[in-house]
C-alpha positions in Angstrom: 2.3 18.4 24.8 1.2 14.8 24.2 -2.5 15.8 24.5 -1.9 18.6 22.0 -0.2 16.3 19.5 -2.9 13.7 19.9 -5.6 16.3 19.2 -3.6 17.7 16.2 -3.0 14.2 14.6 -6.7 13.3 15.0 -7.9 16.6 13.7 -5.6 16.7 10.7 -6.3 13.1 9.7 -10.1 13.6 10.0 -9.8 16.5 7.6 -7.6 14.9 4.9 -8.6 11.2 5.2 -11.5 8.9 5.6 -10.4 6.0 7.7 -12.1 2.6 7.8 -10.8 0.3 10.6 -11.6 -3.3 11.2 -10.4 -6.0 13.6 -10.1 -4.0 16.9 -11.4 -7.1 18.6 -8.2 -8.9 17.7 -6.0 -6.5 19.8 -5.0 -7.9 23.2 -6.6 -6.1 26.1 -3.2 -5.3 27.7 0.0 -3.9 26.2 3.3 -5.8 25.7 2.5 -7.1 22.2 3.7 -6.4 18.7 1.8 -4.8 15.9 3.5 -5.7 12.6 2.3 -3.6 9.7 3.1 -3.0 6.0 4.6 0.4 5.1 3.2 2.1 2.0 3.6 5.8 2.7 4.4 8.8 4.9 0.9 8.6 6.5 1.5 5.2 8.1 3.3 6.5 11.2 0.7 9.1 12.3 -1.9 6.5 11.5 -0.7 4.4 14.5 -1.4 7.2 16.9 -4.8 7.7 15.4 -5.8 4.0 15.5 -4.4 3.3 19.0 -6.1 5.9 21.2 -4.2 5.2 24.4 -0.8 6.0 22.9 0.8 3.3 25.0 3.0 2.5 22.0 6.4 3.1 20.6 7.7 3.1 17.0 11.3 2.3 15.7 12.2 4.7 12.9 15.4 5.1 10.8 18.2 7.0 12.4 18.3 9.5 9.5 15.1 11.1 10.8 16.7 11.7 14.2 19.1 14.1 12.4 16.3 16.5 11.7 16.0 18.7 14.8 12.2 19.0 14.8 11.7 15.3 14.4 14.2 14.5 17.1 12.4 16.8 19.5 9.0 15.4 18.5 10.4 11.9 19.0 10.4 12.3 22.7 6.6 12.9 22.7 5.7 10.4 20.0 7.7 7.6 21.6 10.0 7.2 18.6 13.2 5.1 18.8 15.8 6.0 16.2 17.6 2.9 15.1 20.6 2.0 12.9 19.1 -0.1 10.1 22.4 -1.2 8.7 24.4 -2.3 11.8 23.5 -4.3 14.9 21.9 -1.8 17.3 22.0 -3.4 20.7 21.2 -0.2 22.6 17.9 0.2 20.7 17.2 -3.6 21.0 17.5 -3.4 24.8 15.3 -0.3 24.9 12.6 -2.1 22.9 12.7 -5.1 25.3 12.5 -2.9 28.3 9.5 -1.0 26.9 7.7 -4.2 26.1 8.3 -5.5 29.6 6.7 -2.3 30.9 3.5 -3.2 28.9 4.0 -0.8 25.9 3.0 -1.9 22.4 5.7 -2.1 19.6 4.5 -0.9 16.3 6.9 -1.9 13.5 7.1 -2.4 9.8 9.3 -5.4 9.1 10.1 -4.1 5.6 12.2 -1.4 7.3 11.2 1.4 4.8 8.2 2.5 2.9 7.3 0.8 -0.4 8.4 3.2 -3.2 6.7 1.0 -5.8 3.5 0.6 -3.6 4.2 -3.1 -3.1 5.4 -5.1 -0.1 9.1 -5.8 0.0 10.8 -8.7 1.6 10.6 -8.4 5.4 13.7 -8.0 7.5 14.1 -10.6 10.3 14.6 -8.3 13.4 11.1 -8.4 14.7 10.7 -12.1 14.1 13.9 -12.8 16.0 12.8 -10.7 19.0 9.2 -12.0 19.0 10.3 -15.6 19.0 13.0 -15.1 21.6 10.8 -13.1 24.0 7.5 -15.0 23.2 5.7 -11.8 22.2 2.2 -11.9 20.8 2.1 -10.5 17.2 -0.9 -8.8 15.7 -0.7 -8.4 11.9 -2.1 -5.2 10.5 -2.7 -4.3 6.9 -2.8 -0.7 5.8 -4.0 0.2 2.3 -4.7 3.6 0.7 -1.7 5.4 2.2 0.4 5.3 -1.0 2.2 8.6 -1.3 1.1 8.9 -4.9 -2.5 8.6 -4.0 -2.4 10.7 -0.8 -0.4 13.6 -2.3 -2.5 13.6 -5.4 -5.7 13.8 -3.4 -4.2 16.5 -1.2 -3.5 18.7 -4.2 -7.1 18.3 -5.4 -8.5 18.9 -1.8 -9.9 15.4 -1.7 -9.9 13.1 1.3 -8.0 9.9 1.0 -9.8 6.6 1.8 -7.6 4.5 4.0 -8.3 1.0 5.3 -6.8 -0.5 8.5 -7.4 -4.2 9.1 -6.1 -6.1 12.1 -5.8 -9.9 11.9 -5.8 -12.5 14.7 -2.8 -12.4 17.0 -0.3 -15.3 17.1 2.9 -16.4 18.7 6.0 -17.7 16.9 7.5 -20.9 18.2 11.0 -20.9 19.9 14.0 -21.2 17.6 15.3 -24.7 17.0 19.0 -25.4 17.6 19.6 -26.2 13.9 18.9 -24.3 10.7 18.4 -21.0 12.6 18.8 -18.7 9.6 16.4 -20.7 7.6 13.8 -20.8 10.4 14.2 -17.1 11.0 13.3 -16.3 7.4 10.4 -18.7 7.6 9.1 -16.8 10.7 9.6 -13.5 9.0 7.7 -14.7 6.0 4.9 -15.9 8.3 4.5 -12.4 9.7 4.5 -10.8 6.2 2.1 -13.3 4.7 -0.4 -12.7 7.5 -0.3 -9.0 6.6 -0.4 -9.7 2.9 -3.5 -11.8 3.0 -5.5 -8.7 4.2 -4.1 -6.4 1.5 -5.4 -5.8 -2.0 -3.6 -8.0 -4.5 -1.8 -5.1 -6.1 0.0 -4.3 -2.8 1.3 -7.8 -2.0 4.5 -7.4 -4.0 7.3 -9.9 -3.0 4.7 -12.1 -1.2 2.1 -12.2 -4.0 3.1 -15.8 -5.0 4.4 -17.0 -1.7 3.2 -20.6 -0.8 2.3 -19.5 2.7 0.1 -16.7 1.4 -1.7 -19.2 -0.8 -2.3 -21.4 2.2 -3.8 -18.5 4.1 -6.0 -17.4 1.2 -7.4 -20.9 0.9 -8.3 -21.1 4.6 
């Protein structure tokens, strides 16, 4: 089933999109790292399975999608983890840690949901917390061109959508200090998001467009 889904995703995406990918050299050779990506539209999730050919990855998605029988069934083959976005979900957190220890790659959008206004929203701190606690490598990845408005408009006109994937250099967050933990957690979250934003078109940077850390990265 996985081979069929892999073929299907690749075939469909080749027909409806034109994908430009940069930065593969920045991906660690072995699994057990985090890909942190912005979330513009419905194409973003299948894009992960297109870009990472070995499929040694898993993706947390909102629990509401697990209520759709076909998606719940597909979730077993696509390595989806259905998580509660509004309450502490220790079961899902333990599963993510276990999968990472097995060498799988976590693909996650810190925003938690796709950008309805086509701009980055403020990142949620979950991935920053886990990455810092577990000393996980993080690879920031920027996706542009997957906005639902653009993709669905092109689909109606039988046009291919141009999509760009850009992977930045990997980094590791420092351990948490004993004091000002909430402040530092937000700082770590913003670090991840700004490293994504610096690779995005200006129009998609949203909440982080004027962030001081983004300005530092742009000047480097």
